[in-house]
ZAMARGU-4260 file (C-alpha; in steps of 0.2 Angstrom, whole numbers, plus 5000, padded with zeros to 4 digits):
<rodrens>
0) 4996/5351/4791 | 5006/5337/4783 | 5018/5336/4797 | 5004/5336/4810 | 4995/5322/4800
5) 5011/5311/4799 | 5014/5314/4817 | 4996/5309/4821 | 4998/5293/4811 | 5015/5289/4819
10) 5007/5292/4836 | 4993/5280/4832 | 5004/5266/4826 | 5016/5268/4841 | 5001/5268/4853
15) 4993/5253/4844 | 5010/5243/4845 | 5011/5247/4864 | 4993/5242/4866 | 4997/5225/4859
20) 5005/5214/4873 | 5020/5204/4868 | 5018/5186/4864 | 5024/5175/4878 | 5020/5188/4891
25) 5008/5183/4905 | 4991/5190/4906 | 4992/5190/4925 | 5006/5199/4933 | 5016/5190/4946
30) 5016/5196/4964 | 5035/5201/4963 | 5045/5210/4949 | 5059/5199/4942 | 5051/5182/4947
35) 5046/5168/4936 | 5028/5171/4931 | 5016/5157/4938 | 5002/5149/4928 | 4989/5140/4937
40) 4975/5128/4930 | 4961/5119/4940 | 4954/5103/4934 | 4943/5089/4942 | 4949/5072/4943
45) 4934/5065/4934 | 4934/5079/4920 | 4929/5072/4903 | 4943/5071/4890 | 4946/5087/4880
50) 4942/5098/4895 | 4950/5115/4893 | 4960/5124/4906 | 4966/5142/4900 | 4985/5145/4899
55) 4984/5164/4902 | 4998/5169/4890 | 4997/5182/4876 | 5001/5176/4859 | 4995/5162/4847
60) 5002/5145/4850 | 5007/5137/4834 | 5005/5154/4825 | 5019/5160/4813 | 5017/5179/4814
65) 5024/5191/4826 | 5012/5184/4840 | 5016/5166/4836 | 5023/5155/4850 | 5031/5138/4853
70) 5029/5129/4870 | 5041/5117/4877 | 5039/5107/4893 | 5056/5106/4902 | 5060/5089/4910
75) 5060/5095/4928 | 5042/5089/4932 | 5039/5077/4947 | 5034/5059/4943 | 5022/5062/4929
80) 5025/5070/4912 | 5011/5083/4910 | 5012/5080/4891 | 5006/5062/4894 | 4990/5070/4901
85) 4988/5087/4892 | 4989/5094/4874 | 4993/5112/4873 | 4981/5120/4860 | 4975/5137/4853
90) 4956/5138/4851 | 4944/5153/4851 | 4958/5165/4852 | 4964/5158/4868 | 4978/5146/4873
95) 4973/5130/4883 | 4979/5114/4891 | 4967/5101/4885 | 4965/5085/4894 | 4969/5070/4884
100) 4970/5056/4897 | 4958/5052/4912 | 4964/5059/4928 | 4963/5049/4945 | 4968/5060/4960
105) 4966/5045/4972 | 4981/5034/4975 | 4980/5016/4979 | 4980/5019/4998 | 4972/5031/5010
110) 4988/5040/5013 | 4990/5057/5005 | 5008/5053/4999 | 5002/5043/4984 | 4989/5055/4978
115) 4990/5065/4962 | 4986/5082/4968 | 4994/5093/4955 | 5006/5093/4940 | 5021/5105/4943
120) 5033/5109/4929 | 5042/5123/4919 | 5035/5129/4903 | 5047/5137/4890 | 5038/5149/4878
125) 5048/5155/4863 | 5043/5167/4849 | 5040/5158/4832 | 5049/5172/4823 | 5064/5171/4835
130) 5066/5156/4846 | 5080/5163/4855 | 5068/5175/4863 | 5062/5164/4878 | 5051/5166/4893
135) 5049/5153/4907 | 5033/5150/4917 | 5031/5140/4933 | 5015/5130/4929 | 5004/5121/4942
140) 4989/5111/4936 | 4979/5107/4952 | 4968/5091/4952 | 4953/5093/4963 | 4945/5078/4972
145) 4928/5070/4968 | 4920/5059/4980 | 4920/5044/4968 | 4926/5030/4981 | 4916/5021/4994
150) 4925/5019/5011 | 4932/5001/5014 | 4933/4992/5030 | 4950/4986/5036 | 4956/4968/5037
155) 4950/4961/5054 | 4939/4946/5060 | 4921/4946/5056 | 4917/4935/5071 | 4913/4941/5088
160) 4913/4928/5103 | 4906/4935/5119 | 4900/4927/5135 | 4881/4930/5139 | 4887/4937/5156
165) 4897/4951/5149 | 4891/4967/5156 | 4882/4980/5146 | 4894/4994/5140 | 4908/4982/5137
170) 4917/4985/5120 | 4918/4968/5110 | 4925/4974/5094 | 4933/4989/5085 | 4930/4992/5067
175) 4938/5004/5056 | 4937/5010/5038 | 4947/5020/5026 | 4943/5031/5011 | 4953/5035/4996
180) 4945/5052/4994 | 4951/5068/5002 | 4946/5074/5019 | 4930/5063/5022 | 4923/5061/5039
185) 4916/5043/5041 | 4901/5038/5051 | 4897/5020/5058 | 4880/5013/5061 | 4872/4997/5064
190) 4858/4992/5052 | 4844/4981/5057 | 4841/4966/5045 | 4827/4970/5034 | 4822/4953/5029
195) 4807/4947/5038 | 4813/4929/5037 | 4829/4933/5047 | 4827/4929/5066 | 4846/4931/5070
200) 4847/4950/5069 | 4856/4956/5085 | 4857/4974/5082 | 4845/4978/5097 | 4858/4970/5108
205) 4873/4981/5102 | 4878/4999/5099 | 4892/5007/5089 | 4901/5023/5092 | 4898/5033/5076
210) 4915/5041/5076 | 4927/5028/5083 | 4918/5012/5077 | 4919/5003/5094 | 4905/4990/5096
215) 4898/4988/5113 | 4884/4978/5122 | 4869/4988/5124 | 4857/4975/5130 | 4860/4959/5140
220) 4863/4943/5130 | 4855/4927/5133 | 4863/4911/5127 | 4848/4901/5129 | 4837/4912/5119
225) 4850/4915/5105 | 4867/4907/5104 | 4872/4914/5087 | 4867/4930/5077 | 4872/4943/5065
230) 4876/4962/5065 | 4876/4973/5049 | 4888/4987/5050 | 4887/5002/5038 | 4901/5015/5036
235) 4896/5031/5026 | 4906/5046/5021 | 4901/5065/5021 | 4905/5068/5003 | 4894/5073/4989
240) 4887/5061/4983 | 4888/5051/4999 | 4896/5034/4997 | 4894/5019/5009 | 4899/5001/5012
245) 4892/4987/5023 | 4899/4972/5031 | 4892/4957/5040 | 4898/4951/5058 | 4893/4935/5066
250) 4891/4935/5084 | 4894/4919/5094 | 4886/4919/5112 | 4894/4907/5124 | 4885/4900/5139
255) 4887/4907/5156 | 4882/4901/5173 | 4866/4911/5175 | 4854/4896/5178 | 4850/4889/5195
260) 4847/4870/5197 | 4829/4865/5193 | 4819/4849/5196 | 4814/4839/5181 | 4801/4825/5184
265) 4794/4813/5172 | 4780/4819/5161 | 4782/4837/5164 | 4781/4850/5149 | 4798/4857/5147
270) 4805/4873/5139 | 4823/4878/5139 | 4826/4862/5150 | 4814/4868/5163 | 4797/4861/5169
275) 4784/4873/5166 | 4770/4864/5175
</rodrens>
């Protein structure tokens, strides 16, 4: 009986030891045996400071016992040091990467080359009780886009000069906008002037292609009726929440030879240089 009791206790201890994962071992097995384990974390670019992303590693970061661990970021990261943006902490029985500096995924241009899409680095995990026992992880912290930028029009003339005899359907200007946010489709529209005191709105004489930004004449122009007017162009993205921008164009209509000769006699009532009676 004594022998059986000892054997049972030893079996229980051994089983418990085997049931406890080793510190510095990944919680998620990799796709291939013998490869470096990969840890991935997702975070939004506007996430508040102290946002936590789980580092799925067994053990206690900063602990001193058998399950205690020490993390070290190796200097093979690209461009940005992840330790400038994240602290590695142990909270609520879990290891985390904690955001300590605000993230902005969007670079200074609309090109994808200057965007901050992810941090990629190697993390060395050592046992606190035996720092020569090391495990290496490939870590990727993906920074997800938030629609926090309005599309902006490019640099081009805001003046349109067009002859009143220009045919309907003629393209008179191409406008184009860019968006720092990721994969947004832009839509262009002409917005009528809302101010009742404005009489120079020419939106009824023009149309804009919602995709290309080509502005065309949609209704014949009349220099004698309006020689100068304005157009309000709006560009809007399809993000959530939607962002938009507007710009004002000035239209100069030049005179064309569309008036035949008329007789003007002394004392007649004239309108637009014509005798009405």
